[in-house]
PDB file of N, CA, C and O in Angstrom, chain B, residues numbered from 101:
ATOM      1  N   MET B 101     110.729   5.469 -27.962  1.00  0.00           N
ATOM      2  CA  MET B 101     109.459   4.829 -28.168  1.00  0.00           C
ATOM      3  C   MET B 101     109.683   3.617 -29.066  1.00  0.00           C
ATOM      4  O   MET B 101     110.300   3.721 -30.127  1.00  0.00           O
ATOM      5  N   THR B 102     109.189   2.503 -28.641  1.00  0.00           N
ATOM      6  CA  THR B 102     109.343   1.275 -29.417  1.00  0.00           C
ATOM      7  C   THR B 102     108.179   1.123 -30.391  1.00  0.00           C
ATOM      8  O   THR B 102     107.122   1.720 -30.188  1.00  0.00           O
ATOM      9  N   PRO B 103     108.361   0.334 -31.440  1.00  0.00           N
ATOM     10  CA  PRO B 103     107.261   0.136 -32.406  1.00  0.00           C
ATOM     11  C   PRO B 103     106.010  -0.476 -31.778  1.00  0.00           C
ATOM     12  O   PRO B 103     104.902  -0.257 -32.267  1.00  0.00           O
ATOM     13  N   GLU B 104     106.175  -1.232 -30.712  1.00  0.00           N
ATOM     14  CA  GLU B 104     105.023  -1.864 -30.079  1.00  0.00           C
ATOM     15  C   GLU B 104     104.089  -0.862 -29.410  1.00  0.00           C
ATOM     16  O   GLU B 104     102.873  -1.059 -29.413  1.00  0.00           O
ATOM     17  N   ASN B 105     104.633   0.208 -28.837  1.00  0.00           N
ATOM     18  CA  ASN B 105     103.779   1.170 -28.143  1.00  0.00           C
ATOM     19  C   ASN B 105     103.629   2.494 -28.901  1.00  0.00           C
ATOM     20  O   ASN B 105     103.099   3.460 -28.353  1.00  0.00           O
ATOM     21  N   ASP B 106     104.086   2.546 -30.138  1.00  0.00           N
ATOM     22  CA  ASP B 106     103.912   3.730 -30.970  1.00  0.00           C
ATOM     23  C   ASP B 106     102.442   3.826 -31.389  1.00  0.00           C
ATOM     24  O   ASP B 106     101.917   2.877 -31.971  1.00  0.00           O
ATOM     25  N   PRO B 107     101.762   4.951 -31.109  1.00  0.00           N
ATOM     26  CA  PRO B 107     100.345   5.047 -31.447  1.00  0.00           C
ATOM     27  C   PRO B 107     100.075   5.151 -32.941  1.00  0.00           C
ATOM     28  O   PRO B 107      98.927   4.998 -33.358  1.00  0.00           O
ATOM     29  N   GLY B 108     101.083   5.404 -33.756  1.00  0.00           N
ATOM     30  CA  GLY B 108     100.899   5.452 -35.199  1.00  0.00           C
ATOM     31  C   GLY B 108     100.663   6.844 -35.744  1.00  0.00           C
ATOM     32  O   GLY B 108     100.925   7.084 -36.923  1.00  0.00           O
ATOM     33  N   HIS B 109     100.190   7.749 -34.955  1.00  0.00           N
ATOM     34  CA  HIS B 109     100.002   9.149 -35.341  1.00  0.00           C
ATOM     35  C   HIS B 109      99.164   9.315 -36.606  1.00  0.00           C
ATOM     36  O   HIS B 109      99.361  10.270 -37.358  1.00  0.00           O
ATOM     37  N   GLY B 110      98.247   8.408 -36.842  1.00  0.00           N
ATOM     38  CA  GLY B 110      97.329   8.555 -37.957  1.00  0.00           C
ATOM     39  C   GLY B 110      97.880   8.191 -39.312  1.00  0.00           C
ATOM     40  O   GLY B 110      97.279   8.535 -40.330  1.00  0.00           O
ATOM     41  N   HIS B 111      99.004   7.505 -39.358  1.00  0.00           N
ATOM     42  CA  HIS B 111      99.581   7.120 -40.642  1.00  0.00           C
ATOM     43  C   HIS B 111      98.937   5.826 -41.121  1.00  0.00           C
ATOM     44  O   HIS B 111      99.545   4.757 -41.076  1.00  0.00           O
ATOM     45  N   SER B 112      97.703   5.945 -41.576  1.00  0.00           N
ATOM     46  CA  SER B 112      96.974   4.776 -42.067  1.00  0.00           C
ATOM     47  C   SER B 112      96.016   5.230 -43.162  1.00  0.00           C
ATOM     48  O   SER B 112      95.673   6.410 -43.240  1.00  0.00           O
ATOM     49  N   PRO B 113      95.588   4.305 -43.997  1.00  0.00           N
ATOM     50  CA  PRO B 113      94.605   4.684 -45.019  1.00  0.00           C
ATOM     51  C   PRO B 113      93.325   5.261 -44.409  1.00  0.00           C
ATOM     52  O   PRO B 113      92.738   6.185 -44.972  1.00  0.00           O
ATOM     53  N   ALA B 114      92.890   4.734 -43.278  1.00  0.00           N
ATOM     54  CA  ALA B 114      91.671   5.244 -42.641  1.00  0.00           C
ATOM     55  C   ALA B 114      91.824   6.715 -42.275  1.00  0.00           C
ATOM     56  O   ALA B 114      90.922   7.514 -42.526  1.00  0.00           O
ATOM     57  N   ALA B 115      92.941   7.071 -41.692  1.00  0.00           N
ATOM     58  CA  ALA B 115      93.157   8.458 -41.281  1.00  0.00           C
ATOM     59  C   ALA B 115      93.307   9.382 -42.481  1.00  0.00           C
ATOM     60  O   ALA B 115      92.718  10.463 -42.510  1.00  0.00           O
ATOM     61  N   TRP B 116      94.086   8.967 -43.465  1.00  0.00           N
ATOM     62  CA  TRP B 116      94.318   9.824 -44.628  1.00  0.00           C
ATOM     63  C   TRP B 116      93.042  10.073 -45.416  1.00  0.00           C
ATOM     64  O   TRP B 116      92.781  11.202 -45.832  1.00  0.00           O
ATOM     65  N   ILE B 117      92.251   9.038 -45.623  1.00  0.00           N
ATOM     66  CA  ILE B 117      91.004   9.202 -46.376  1.00  0.00           C
ATOM     67  C   ILE B 117      90.029  10.077 -45.608  1.00  0.00           C
ATOM     68  O   ILE B 117      89.381  10.944 -46.195  1.00  0.00           O
ATOM     69  N   ALA B 118      89.915   9.861 -44.295  1.00  0.00           N
ATOM     70  CA  ALA B 118      89.004  10.666 -43.481  1.00  0.00           C
ATOM     71  C   ALA B 118      89.389  12.145 -43.529  1.00  0.00           C
ATOM     72  O   ALA B 118      88.527  13.012 -43.672  1.00  0.00           O
ATOM     73  N   VAL B 119      90.673  12.423 -43.410  1.00  0.00           N
ATOM     74  CA  VAL B 119      91.134  13.818 -43.427  1.00  0.00           C
ATOM     75  C   VAL B 119      90.943  14.439 -44.808  1.00  0.00           C
ATOM     76  O   VAL B 119      90.511  15.586 -44.914  1.00  0.00           O
ATOM     77  N   ALA B 120      91.257  13.700 -45.858  1.00  0.00           N
ATOM     78  CA  ALA B 120      91.116  14.246 -47.216  1.00  0.00           C
ATOM     79  C   ALA B 120      89.662  14.570 -47.543  1.00  0.00           C
ATOM     80  O   ALA B 120      89.372  15.636 -48.086  1.00  0.00           O
ATOM     81  N   VAL B 121      88.753  13.666 -47.219  1.00  0.00           N
ATOM     82  CA  VAL B 121      87.336  13.909 -47.497  1.00  0.00           C
ATOM     83  C   VAL B 121      86.819  15.068 -46.652  1.00  0.00           C
ATOM     84  O   VAL B 121      86.066  15.907 -47.147  1.00  0.00           O
ATOM     85  N   SER B 122      87.215  15.123 -45.381  1.00  0.00           N
ATOM     86  CA  SER B 122      86.773  16.206 -44.503  1.00  0.00           C
ATOM     87  C   SER B 122      87.271  17.567 -44.982  1.00  0.00           C
ATOM     88  O   SER B 122      86.517  18.540 -44.994  1.00  0.00           O
ATOM     89  N   ILE B 123      88.529  17.631 -45.373  1.00  0.00           N
ATOM     90  CA  ILE B 123      89.083  18.905 -45.860  1.00  0.00           C
ATOM     91  C   ILE B 123      88.397  19.331 -47.151  1.00  0.00           C
ATOM     92  O   ILE B 123      88.084  20.509 -47.326  1.00  0.00           O
ATOM     93  N   ALA B 124      88.161  18.387 -48.056  1.00  0.00           N
ATOM     94  CA  ALA B 124      87.486  18.725 -49.314  1.00  0.00           C
ATOM     95  C   ALA B 124      86.073  19.244 -49.053  1.00  0.00           C
ATOM     96  O   ALA B 124      85.659  20.243 -49.641  1.00  0.00           O
ATOM     97  N   GLY B 125      85.338  18.571 -48.177  1.00  0.00           N
ATOM     98  CA  GLY B 125      83.980  19.010 -47.867  1.00  0.00           C
ATOM     99  C   GLY B 125      83.951  20.368 -47.195  1.00  0.00           C
ATOM    100  O   GLY B 125      83.132  21.219 -47.543  1.00  0.00           O
ATOM    101  N   LEU B 126      84.839  20.576 -46.237  1.00  0.00           N
ATOM    102  CA  LEU B 126      84.849  21.853 -45.520  1.00  0.00           C
ATOM    103  C   LEU B 126      85.333  22.994 -46.419  1.00  0.00           C
ATOM    104  O   LEU B 126      84.847  24.120 -46.309  1.00  0.00           O
ATOM    105  N   SER B 127      86.279  22.709 -47.299  1.00  0.00           N
ATOM    106  CA  SER B 127      86.748  23.743 -48.233  1.00  0.00           C
ATOM    107  C   SER B 127      85.629  24.169 -49.185  1.00  0.00           C
ATOM    108  O   SER B 127      85.415  25.359 -49.412  1.00  0.00           O
ATOM    109  N   ALA B 128      84.928  23.192 -49.732  1.00  0.00           N
ATOM    110  CA  ALA B 128      83.814  23.521 -50.620  1.00  0.00           C
ATOM    111  C   ALA B 128      82.717  24.264 -49.863  1.00  0.00           C
ATOM    112  O   ALA B 128      82.138  25.218 -50.382  1.00  0.00           O
ATOM    113  N   ALA B 129      82.434  23.828 -48.642  1.00  0.00           N
ATOM    114  CA  ALA B 129      81.407  24.497 -47.838  1.00  0.00           C
ATOM    115  C   ALA B 129      81.781  25.949 -47.570  1.00  0.00           C
ATOM    116  O   ALA B 129      80.913  26.821 -47.567  1.00  0.00           O
ATOM    117  N   THR B 130      83.043  26.212 -47.349  1.00  0.00           N
ATOM    118  CA  THR B 130      83.496  27.582 -47.103  1.00  0.00           C
ATOM    119  C   THR B 130      83.249  28.461 -48.325  1.00  0.00           C
ATOM    120  O   THR B 130      82.758  29.583 -48.203  1.00  0.00           O
ATOM    121  N   VAL B 131      83.587  27.950 -49.486  1.00  0.00           N
ATOM    122  CA  VAL B 131      83.366  28.718 -50.716  1.00  0.00           C
ATOM    123  C   VAL B 131      81.878  28.987 -50.919  1.00  0.00           C
ATOM    124  O   VAL B 131      81.484  30.121 -51.190  1.00  0.00           O
ATOM    125  N   PHE B 132      81.047  27.950 -50.789  1.00  0.00           N
ATOM    126  CA  PHE B 132      79.611  28.120 -50.984  1.00  0.00           C
ATOM    127  C   PHE B 132      78.999  29.042 -49.937  1.00  0.00           C
ATOM    128  O   PHE B 132      78.053  29.775 -50.228  1.00  0.00           O
ATOM    129  N   PHE B 133      79.539  29.008 -48.711  1.00  0.00           N
ATOM    130  CA  PHE B 133      79.026  29.899 -47.662  1.00  0.00           C
ATOM    131  C   PHE B 133      79.252  31.363 -48.047  1.00  0.00           C
ATOM    132  O   PHE B 133      78.343  32.185 -47.936  1.00  0.00           O
ATOM    133  N   PHE B 134      80.456  31.681 -48.496  1.00  0.00           N
ATOM    134  CA  PHE B 134      80.754  33.070 -48.842  1.00  0.00           C
ATOM    135  C   PHE B 134      80.061  33.521 -50.112  1.00  0.00           C
ATOM    136  O   PHE B 134      79.855  34.716 -50.319  1.00  0.00           O
ATOM    137  N   LEU B 135      79.699  32.568 -50.967  1.00  0.00           N
ATOM    138  CA  LEU B 135      78.930  32.913 -52.165  1.00  0.00           C
ATOM    139  C   LEU B 135      77.425  32.872 -51.902  1.00  0.00           C
ATOM    140  O   LEU B 135      76.628  33.203 -52.779  1.00  0.00           O
ATOM    141  N   ALA B 136      77.048  32.471 -50.706  1.00  0.00           N
ATOM    142  CA  ALA B 136      75.640  32.378 -50.290  1.00  0.00           C
ATOM    143  C   ALA B 136      74.832  31.455 -51.196  1.00  0.00           C
ATOM    144  O   ALA B 136      73.708  31.773 -51.585  1.00  0.00           O
ATOM    145  N   ILE B 137      75.418  30.316 -51.522  1.00  0.00           N
ATOM    146  CA  ILE B 137      74.734  29.276 -52.295  1.00  0.00           C
ATOM    147  C   ILE B 137      74.456  28.146 -51.306  1.00  0.00           C
ATOM    148  O   ILE B 137      75.344  27.351 -50.998  1.00  0.00           O
ATOM    149  N   TRP B 138      73.233  28.078 -50.815  1.00  0.00           N
ATOM    150  CA  TRP B 138      72.965  27.291 -49.614  1.00  0.00           C
ATOM    151  C   TRP B 138      72.819  25.793 -49.823  1.00  0.00           C
ATOM    152  O   TRP B 138      73.267  25.024 -48.973  1.00  0.00           O
ATOM    153  N   THR B 139      72.218  25.349 -50.907  1.00  0.00           N
ATOM    154  CA  THR B 139      72.060  23.900 -51.090  1.00  0.00           C
ATOM    155  C   THR B 139      73.418  23.204 -51.228  1.00  0.00           C
ATOM    156  O   THR B 139      73.651  22.215 -50.534  1.00  0.00           O
ATOM    157  N   PRO B 140      74.317  23.673 -52.087  1.00  0.00           N
ATOM    158  CA  PRO B 140      75.647  23.044 -52.136  1.00  0.00           C
ATOM    159  C   PRO B 140      76.420  23.191 -50.815  1.00  0.00           C
ATOM    160  O   PRO B 140      77.222  22.325 -50.463  1.00  0.00           O
ATOM    161  N   PHE B 141      76.175  24.280 -50.095  1.00  0.00           N
ATOM    162  CA  PHE B 141      76.822  24.450 -48.789  1.00  0.00           C
ATOM    163  C   PHE B 141      76.445  23.308 -47.864  1.00  0.00           C
ATOM    164  O   PHE B 141      77.317  22.700 -47.243  1.00  0.00           O
ATOM    165  N   TRP B 142      75.156  23.008 -47.764  1.00  0.00           N
ATOM    166  CA  TRP B 142      74.720  21.948 -46.857  1.00  0.00           C
ATOM    167  C   TRP B 142      75.164  20.567 -47.338  1.00  0.00           C
ATOM    168  O   TRP B 142      75.463  19.689 -46.529  1.00  0.00           O
ATOM    169  N   ILE B 143      75.205  20.381 -48.643  1.00  0.00           N
ATOM    170  CA  ILE B 143      75.721  19.115 -49.178  1.00  0.00           C
ATOM    171  C   ILE B 143      77.202  18.963 -48.818  1.00  0.00           C
ATOM    172  O   ILE B 143      77.647  17.882 -48.434  1.00  0.00           O
ATOM    173  N   SER B 144      77.953  20.047 -48.945  1.00  0.00           N
ATOM    174  CA  SER B 144      79.373  20.019 -48.591  1.00  0.00           C
ATOM    175  C   SER B 144      79.572  19.770 -47.096  1.00  0.00           C
ATOM    176  O   SER B 144      80.513  19.081 -46.701  1.00  0.00           O
ATOM    177  N   MET B 145      78.695  20.325 -46.272  1.00  0.00           N
ATOM    178  CA  MET B 145      78.785  20.064 -44.833  1.00  0.00           C
ATOM    179  C   MET B 145      78.491  18.588 -44.533  1.00  0.00           C
ATOM    180  O   MET B 145      79.087  18.004 -43.628  1.00  0.00           O
ATOM    181  N   ALA B 146      77.571  17.991 -45.297  1.00  0.00           N
ATOM    182  CA  ALA B 146      77.292  16.561 -45.129  1.00  0.00           C
ATOM    183  C   ALA B 146      78.507  15.730 -45.540  1.00  0.00           C
ATOM    184  O   ALA B 146      78.804  14.715 -44.909  1.00  0.00           O
ATOM    185  N   VAL B 147      79.209  16.150 -46.588  1.00  0.00           N
ATOM    186  CA  VAL B 147      80.440  15.461 -46.992  1.00  0.00           C
ATOM    187  C   VAL B 147      81.490  15.583 -45.892  1.00  0.00           C
ATOM    188  O   VAL B 147      82.195  14.618 -45.596  1.00  0.00           O
ATOM    189  N   PHE B 148      81.596  16.756 -45.289  1.00  0.00           N
ATOM    190  CA  PHE B 148      82.528  16.963 -44.184  1.00  0.00           C
ATOM    191  C   PHE B 148      82.229  16.012 -43.023  1.00  0.00           C
ATOM    192  O   PHE B 148      83.135  15.356 -42.509  1.00  0.00           O
ATOM    193  N   VAL B 149      80.986  15.939 -42.616  1.00  0.00           N
ATOM    194  CA  VAL B 149      80.607  15.044 -41.510  1.00  0.00           C
ATOM    195  C   VAL B 149      80.825  13.586 -41.920  1.00  0.00           C
ATOM    196  O   VAL B 149      81.260  12.770 -41.107  1.00  0.00           O
ATOM    197  N   GLY B 150      80.524  13.261 -43.172  1.00  0.00           N
ATOM    198  CA  GLY B 150      80.779  11.904 -43.656  1.00  0.00           C
ATOM    199  C   GLY B 150      82.251  11.546 -43.585  1.00  0.00           C
ATOM    200  O   GLY B 150      82.603  10.410 -43.270  1.00  0.00           O
ATOM    201  N   GLY B 151      83.111  12.509 -43.877  1.00  0.00           N
ATOM    202  CA  GLY B 151      84.553  12.282 -43.753  1.00  0.00           C
ATOM    203  C   GLY B 151      84.964  11.989 -42.333  1.00  0.00           C
ATOM    204  O   GLY B 151      85.831  11.151 -42.088  1.00  0.00           O
ATOM    205  N   LEU B 152      84.333  12.689 -41.382  1.00  0.00           N
ATOM    206  CA  LEU B 152      84.636  12.425 -39.973  1.00  0.00           C
ATOM    207  C   LEU B 152      84.223  11.016 -39.570  1.00  0.00           C
ATOM    208  O   LEU B 152      84.870  10.396 -38.725  1.00  0.00           O
ATOM    209  N   LEU B 153      83.162  10.514 -40.162  1.00  0.00           N
ATOM    210  CA  LEU B 153      82.685   9.172 -39.836  1.00  0.00           C
ATOM    211  C   LEU B 153      83.476   8.085 -40.564  1.00  0.00           C
ATOM    212  O   LEU B 153      83.487   6.932 -40.132  1.00  0.00           O
ATOM    213  N   LEU B 154      84.132   8.444 -41.659  1.00  0.00           N
ATOM    214  CA  LEU B 154      84.903   7.464 -42.422  1.00  0.00           C
ATOM    215  C   LEU B 154      86.090   6.907 -41.646  1.00  0.00           C
ATOM    216  O   LEU B 154      86.410   5.725 -41.774  1.00  0.00           O
ATOM    217  N   GLY B 155      86.740   7.730 -40.853  1.00  0.00           N
ATOM    218  CA  GLY B 155      87.915   7.280 -40.101  1.00  0.00           C
ATOM    219  C   GLY B 155      87.624   6.074 -39.219  1.00  0.00           C
ATOM    220  O   GLY B 155      88.250   5.027 -39.387  1.00  0.00           O
ATOM    221  N   PRO B 156      86.681   6.200 -38.276  1.00  0.00           N
ATOM    222  CA  PRO B 156      86.365   5.048 -37.433  1.00  0.00           C
ATOM    223  C   PRO B 156      85.790   3.867 -38.224  1.00  0.00           C
ATOM    224  O   PRO B 156      86.041   2.710 -37.886  1.00  0.00           O
ATOM    225  N   LEU B 157      85.024   4.162 -39.270  1.00  0.00           N
ATOM    226  CA  LEU B 157      84.455   3.077 -40.073  1.00  0.00           C
ATOM    227  C   LEU B 157      85.557   2.275 -40.772  1.00  0.00           C
ATOM    228  O   LEU B 157      85.564   1.045 -40.715  1.00  0.00           O
ATOM    229  N   LEU B 158      86.481   2.970 -41.428  1.00  0.00           N
ATOM    230  CA  LEU B 158      87.573   2.276 -42.111  1.00  0.00           C
ATOM    231  C   LEU B 158      88.514   1.581 -41.121  1.00  0.00           C
ATOM    232  O   LEU B 158      89.042   0.509 -41.418  1.00  0.00           O
ATOM    233  N   ALA B 159      88.723   2.183 -39.953  1.00  0.00           N
ATOM    234  CA  ALA B 159      89.543   1.531 -38.928  1.00  0.00           C
ATOM    235  C   ALA B 159      88.882   0.240 -38.463  1.00  0.00           C
ATOM    236  O   ALA B 159      89.559  -0.765 -38.246  1.00  0.00           O
ATOM    237  N   ALA B 160      87.565   0.266 -38.309  1.00  0.00           N
ATOM    238  CA  ALA B 160      86.850  -0.946 -37.910  1.00  0.00           C
ATOM    239  C   ALA B 160      86.902  -2.012 -39.003  1.00  0.00           C
ATOM    240  O   ALA B 160      86.819  -3.206 -38.715  1.00  0.00           O
ATOM    241  N   MET B 161      87.040  -1.580 -40.253  1.00  0.00           N
ATOM    242  CA  MET B 161      87.141  -2.519 -41.360  1.00  0.00           C
ATOM    243  C   MET B 161      88.558  -3.070 -41.520  1.00  0.00           C
ATOM    244  O   MET B 161      88.794  -3.927 -42.371  1.00  0.00           O
ATOM    245  N   GLY B 162      89.505  -2.583 -40.708  1.00  0.00           N
ATOM    246  CA  GLY B 162      90.861  -3.116 -40.739  1.00  0.00           C
ATOM    247  C   GLY B 162      91.897  -2.235 -41.391  1.00  0.00           C
ATOM    248  O   GLY B 162      93.040  -2.661 -41.561  1.00  0.00           O
ATOM    249  N   TYR B 163      91.538  -1.011 -41.766  1.00  0.00           N
ATOM    250  CA  TYR B 163      92.477  -0.115 -42.427  1.00  0.00           C
ATOM    251  C   TYR B 163      93.079   0.921 -41.484  1.00  0.00           C
ATOM    252  O   TYR B 163      93.659   1.907 -41.939  1.00  0.00           O
ATOM    253  N   GLY B 164      92.949   0.712 -40.186  1.00  0.00           N
ATOM    254  CA  GLY B 164      93.520   1.619 -39.196  1.00  0.00           C
ATOM    255  C   GLY B 164      94.990   1.332 -38.962  1.00  0.00           C
ATOM    256  O   GLY B 164      95.594   0.528 -39.671  1.00  0.00           O
ATOM    257  N   VAL B 165      95.567   1.995 -37.961  1.00  0.00           N
ATOM    258  CA  VAL B 165      96.999   1.893 -37.674  1.00  0.00           C
ATOM    259  C   VAL B 165      97.419   0.452 -37.407  1.00  0.00           C
ATOM    260  O   VAL B 165      98.447   0.013 -37.921  1.00  0.00           O
ATOM    261  N   ARG B 166      96.667  -0.275 -36.636  1.00  0.00           N
ATOM    262  CA  ARG B 166      97.025  -1.655 -36.319  1.00  0.00           C
ATOM    263  C   ARG B 166      96.105  -2.656 -37.020  1.00  0.00           C
ATOM    264  O   ARG B 166      96.022  -3.814 -36.611  1.00  0.00           O
ATOM    265  N   GLY B 167      95.425  -2.220 -38.057  1.00  0.00           N
ATOM    266  CA  GLY B 167      94.479  -3.079 -38.757  1.00  0.00           C
ATOM    267  C   GLY B 167      95.164  -4.176 -39.567  1.00  0.00           C
ATOM    268  O   GLY B 167      96.294  -4.001 -40.022  1.00  0.00           O
ATOM    269  N   PRO B 168      94.484  -5.301 -39.747  1.00  0.00           N
ATOM    270  CA  PRO B 168      95.078  -6.420 -40.480  1.00  0.00           C
ATOM    271  C   PRO B 168      95.190  -6.189 -41.989  1.00  0.00           C
ATOM    272  O   PRO B 168      95.928  -6.908 -42.662  1.00  0.00           O
ATOM    273  N   LYS B 169      94.480  -5.212 -42.527  1.00  0.00           N
ATOM    274  CA  LYS B 169      94.514  -4.976 -43.969  1.00  0.00           C
ATOM    275  C   LYS B 169      95.546  -3.943 -44.388  1.00  0.00           C
ATOM    276  O   LYS B 169      95.638  -3.600 -45.566  1.00  0.00           O
ATOM    277  N   TRP B 170      96.317  -3.449 -43.444  1.00  0.00           N
ATOM    278  CA  TRP B 170      97.313  -2.436 -43.768  1.00  0.00           C
ATOM    279  C   TRP B 170      98.565  -2.667 -42.944  1.00  0.00           C
ATOM    280  O   TRP B 170      98.492  -2.899 -41.737  1.00  0.00           O
ATOM    281  N   GLN B 171      99.700  -2.602 -43.592  1.00  0.00           N
ATOM    282  CA  GLN B 171     101.000  -2.726 -42.922  1.00  0.00           C
ATOM    283  C   GLN B 171     101.844  -1.516 -43.282  1.00  0.00           C
ATOM    284  O   GLN B 171     101.913  -1.132 -44.450  1.00  0.00           O
ATOM    285  N   PRO B 172     102.489  -0.907 -42.285  1.00  0.00           N
ATOM    286  CA  PRO B 172     103.323   0.257 -42.594  1.00  0.00           C
ATOM    287  C   PRO B 172     104.532  -0.139 -43.439  1.00  0.00           C
ATOM    288  O   PRO B 172     105.018  -1.268 -43.360  1.00  0.00           O
ATOM    289  N   LYS B 173     105.004   0.798 -44.241  1.00  0.00           N
ATOM    290  CA  LYS B 173     106.200   0.554 -45.051  1.00  0.00           C
ATOM    291  C   LYS B 173     107.434   0.575 -44.160  1.00  0.00           C
ATOM    292  O   LYS B 173     107.487   1.311 -43.174  1.00  0.00           O
ATOM    293  N   ASP B 174     108.409  -0.226 -44.508  1.00  0.00           N
ATOM    294  CA  ASP B 174     109.669  -0.213 -43.787  1.00  0.00           C
ATOM    295  C   ASP B 174     110.465   1.008 -44.243  1.00  0.00           C
ATOM    296  O   ASP B 174     110.773   1.144 -45.427  1.00  0.00           O
ATOM    297  N   THR B 175     110.795   1.883 -43.316  1.00  0.00           N
ATOM    298  CA  THR B 175     111.454   3.137 -43.671  1.00  0.00           C
ATOM    299  C   THR B 175     112.974   3.029 -43.610  1.00  0.00           C
ATOM    300  O   THR B 175     113.663   4.023 -43.842  1.00  0.00           O
ATOM    301  N   HIS B 176     113.496   1.890 -43.314  1.00  0.00           N
ATOM    302  CA  HIS B 176     114.974   1.756 -43.208  1.00  0.00           C
ATOM    303  C   HIS B 176     115.556   1.123 -44.406  1.00  0.00           C
ATOM    304  O   HIS B 176     116.771   0.939 -44.478  1.00  0.00           O
TER     305      HIS B 176
END
């Protein structure tokens, strides 16, 4: 696979931030669900959904795999 046709596999700030926020929201929601604390549960679920929306938003802002605001590090 050449660098030109490599899809990037999510190695971008947009992907990392989206995944981190989503995992944090879903983890908190899981704890609140089992403790039956409903208001923080729903807030955490909103954070989870917000994390899912952050990926495409940040990619559109240029922080995606081929975005102009981010360049991959040279690994060699």
